[in-house]
C-alpha positions in Angstrom: 12.7 13.8 4.8 15.3 11.8 2.6 13.5 12.2 -0.6 15.9 13.9 -2.4 18.5 11.5 -2.0 20.2 9.6 -4.5 19.1 6.3 -3.1 15.8 7.4 -2.3 14.9 8.9 -5.8 16.4 5.1 -7.6 14.1 3.1 -5.3 11.4 4.9 -6.0 12.3 4.8 -10.0 12.9 1.0 -9.6 8.6 -0.1 -9.6 7.8 2.5 -12.6 11.0 1.4 -14.7 9.7 -2.4 -14.5 6.0 -1.4 -14.8 7.0 0.7 -18.3 9.0 -2.7 -19.0 6.8 -4.9 -18.5 3.9 -2.8 -20.5 6.1 -2.8 -23.3 6.6 -6.1 -23.5 3.1 -7.1 -23.1 2.4 -4.6 -26.2 5.0 -6.0 -28.2 4.8 -9.9 -27.6 1.4 -11.0 -28.7 2.0 -14.6 -28.0 1.1 -15.2 -24.3 3.6 -17.9 -24.0 6.2 -15.3 -24.3 5.1 -12.6 -22.2 6.7 -12.4 -18.9 4.5 -12.9 -16.2 3.2 -10.7 -14.0 5.4 -12.6 -11.1 8.4 -11.4 -12.1 7.6 -8.5 -11.8 7.1 -8.4 -7.8 11.1 -9.4 -6.8 12.6 -6.9 -9.3 9.9 -4.0 -8.1 10.6 -5.6 -4.5 14.3 -4.5 -4.6 13.5 -0.6 -4.2 12.4 -2.0 -0.6 15.4 -3.7 0.1 17.5 -0.4 -0.9 15.1 1.6 1.0 15.8 -0.5 3.9 19.3 -0.6 3.4 19.2 3.1 3.9 17.0 3.5 6.6 19.4 1.6 8.9 22.4 3.3 8.0 20.6 6.5 8.4 19.8 5.4 12.0 23.0 4.5 12.9 24.4 7.9 11.3 21.9 9.6 13.9 23.0 7.8 16.9 26.6 8.6 15.6 25.8 12.3 15.8 24.3 12.0 19.2 27.4 10.1 20.9 29.8 12.7 19.1 27.8 15.8 20.5 26.7 16.9 17.1 23.3 16.6 18.0 21.1 16.1 21.0 17.9 14.9 22.6 14.5 13.0 21.7 13.8 15.5 19.2 17.3 14.3 17.0 15.9 10.7 17.2 13.0 11.6 16.1 13.6 13.2 13.5 15.8 10.5 11.9 13.0 7.9 12.3 10.9 10.0 10.3 13.3 10.5 7.7 13.7 6.9 7.3 9.9 5.7 7.9 8.0 7.7 5.6 10.4 6.8 2.2 9.3 3.2 3.5 5.6 4.0 3.6 5.7 5.4 0.2 7.9 2.8 -1.0 5.7 0.3 -0.7 2.5 2.7 -2.0 4.8 3.3 -5.0 5.1 -1.0 -5.8 1.9 -1.9 -5.1 0.2 1.3 -7.5 2.6 -0.2 -10.1 2.0 -4.0 -9.7 -1.7 -3.5 -10.3 -0.7 -1.2 -13.1 0.9 -4.4 -14.1 -1.8 -6.7 -13.6 -4.4 -4.6 -15.4 -2.6 -3.6 -18.7 -2.1 -7.5 -19.1 -5.5 -8.2 -18.3 -7.2 -5.6 -20.4 -4.7 -6.5 -23.4 -5.3 -10.2 -22.7 -8.6 -10.0 -23.1 -9.2 -7.2 -25.9 -7.1 -10.1 -28.2 -9.6 -12.8 -26.7 -6.7 -14.8 -25.4 -7.5 -18.1 -23.3 -4.4 -17.7 -21.1 -4.7 -17.4 -17.5 -5.3 -13.6 -16.3 -2.2 -14.3 -14.0 0.1 -16.8 -15.6 3.2 -18.4 -14.9 5.2 -19.8 -17.7 8.2 -20.4 -15.1 9.9 -23.1 -13.6 8.7 -24.2 -10.4 12.0 -23.5 -8.6 12.2 -20.3 -9.8 8.8 -19.2 -8.3 9.4 -21.3 -5.0 12.7 -19.5 -4.7 10.3 -15.9 -5.6 8.4 -16.8 -2.8 11.3 -17.4 -0.3 13.0 -14.0 -1.1 9.8 -12.3 -1.3 8.7 -13.7 2.5 12.5 -12.8 3.8 12.0 -9.2 2.4 8.3 -8.7 4.8 10.0 -10.8 7.5 13.3 -7.9 7.2 10.4 -5.5 7.2 9.2 -6.1 10.3 12.8 -6.6 11.6 13.1 -3.2 11.1 9.5 -2.1 12.7 10.9 -4.0 16.0 13.9 -1.9 16.1 12.7 1.7 15.5 9.5 0.4 17.7 11.9 -0.1 20.9 13.8 3.2 19.8 10.6 4.8 20.0 10.0 2.8 23.6 13.0 4.4 25.4 11.9 7.8 23.4 8.9 8.4 24.4 8.4 8.4 28.5 4.3 7.6 27.9 5.7 4.2 27.3 8.4 3.9 29.6 5.8 1.1 31.7 5.6 -0.7 28.7 9.3 -1.1 28.1 9.5 -1.9 31.9 7.3 -4.6 31.6 8.9 -6.2 28.1 13.0 -5.9 29.5 12.8 -5.4 32.8 15.5 -3.0 34.5 18.4 -2.8 32.0 21.2 -0.4 31.4 21.2 1.7 29.0 24.8 0.3 27.4 22.0 -3.1 26.7 19.6 -1.0 24.6 22.1 0.7 22.7 24.3 -2.9 21.7 20.9 -4.6 20.9 19.7 -1.8 18.6 23.0 -1.6 16.9 23.3 -4.7 16.1 19.6 -5.2 14.9 20.5 -2.4 12.3 24.0 -3.4 11.2 22.1 -6.7 10.9 19.6 -5.1 8.7 21.8 -3.3 6.5 24.0 -6.1 5.2 20.7 -8.2 4.9 19.1 -5.9 2.8 22.4 -5.4 0.9 21.7 -9.4 0.5 18.3 -9.2 0.0 18.4 -7.1 -2.8 20.7 -9.2 -4.9 18.6 -11.8 -3.9 15.4 -10.4 -5.2 17.2 -8.9 -8.5 18.3 -13.3 -8.9 14.3 -14.2 -8.6 13.0 -11.8 -11.0 15.7 -12.6 -13.7 14.6 -16.7 -13.2 11.3 -15.7 -13.5 12.0 -13.8 -16.9 14.1 -16.4 -18.3 13.7 -20.1 -16.3 10.6 -20.3 -18.4 8.7 -23.7 -18.8 5.7 -23.5 -21.4 4.1 -26.6 -20.6 2.6 -25.6 -17.3 0.8 -22.6 -16.5 0.8 -22.6 -12.3 -1.5 -19.8 -12.6 -2.4 -20.6 -8.8 0.9 -20.1 -7.6 1.2 -17.4 -9.2 -1.8 -15.5 -8.1 -1.0 -16.4 -4.6 2.3 -14.8 -5.0 1.0 -12.1 -6.5 -2.1 -11.7 -4.2 0.1 -12.1 -1.2 2.5 -9.6 -2.3 -0.1 -7.2 -2.6 -1.4 -7.5 0.7 2.0 -7.7 2.4 2.3 -4.3 0.9 -0.6 -2.8 1.8 0.1 -3.8 6.2 3.8 -2.8 5.5 2.2 0.6 4.3 -0.6 0.8 6.9 1.6 0.0 9.7 4.4 2.6 8.5 2.0 5.5 7.8 1.0 4.8 11.2 3.7 4.7 12.9 4.4 8.2 10.9 1.7 9.3 12.3 3.0 8.4 15.7 6.1 10.6 15.0 4.8 13.3 14.2 2.5 13.1 17.5 5.5 12.7 19.6 7.5 15.0 17.6 
């Protein structure tokens, strides 16, 4: 597992740091209008997933390079490489979900203790900033799906029990076709993850600083928050089930 790599440690540290910053702001800023919306924590926290996705693509490409140069060989090397990248992703989703829930609960508890009439999930944020946030969050989960489909294709090739599934989907094609397809997907995921990381940071900054205090837009904020939590839950379950499958095959 790559839990000891600097990028993994950085990724796991981002959601707790975001949580600490937001909890501090909620504690010191008494006016609900001046407090940051929970929505701003979503793209900032999810930037950790973009880091893990980029790292996973790089590590898988390195694994295949080692196999090509003869440093490692066999399906065991491929499965070990997949385990190194899928386990941190599963924990990364859980890390972000836990931190977002803490931010939400602390925000609600402080508002309840002060008898504030402001919405539980408020968003005194510009509508364009909310739209940008929604788009980049959806793009991240689509990127997660692309990464999952790439590693699942690898397992269809490696796992003999899934050979019929591979043939029914792709027919009889040369191994070179799969090599090109998987490599191109991983390279695309690597560069898209870099772009997604900066897009998430920009979206979070927009939600923090591009504010419109005349409108709360709590419905939009609530949908975005719940959607992010559901997406993280589904992604975490998918990653955990895939890790369990890899361990079983390994």
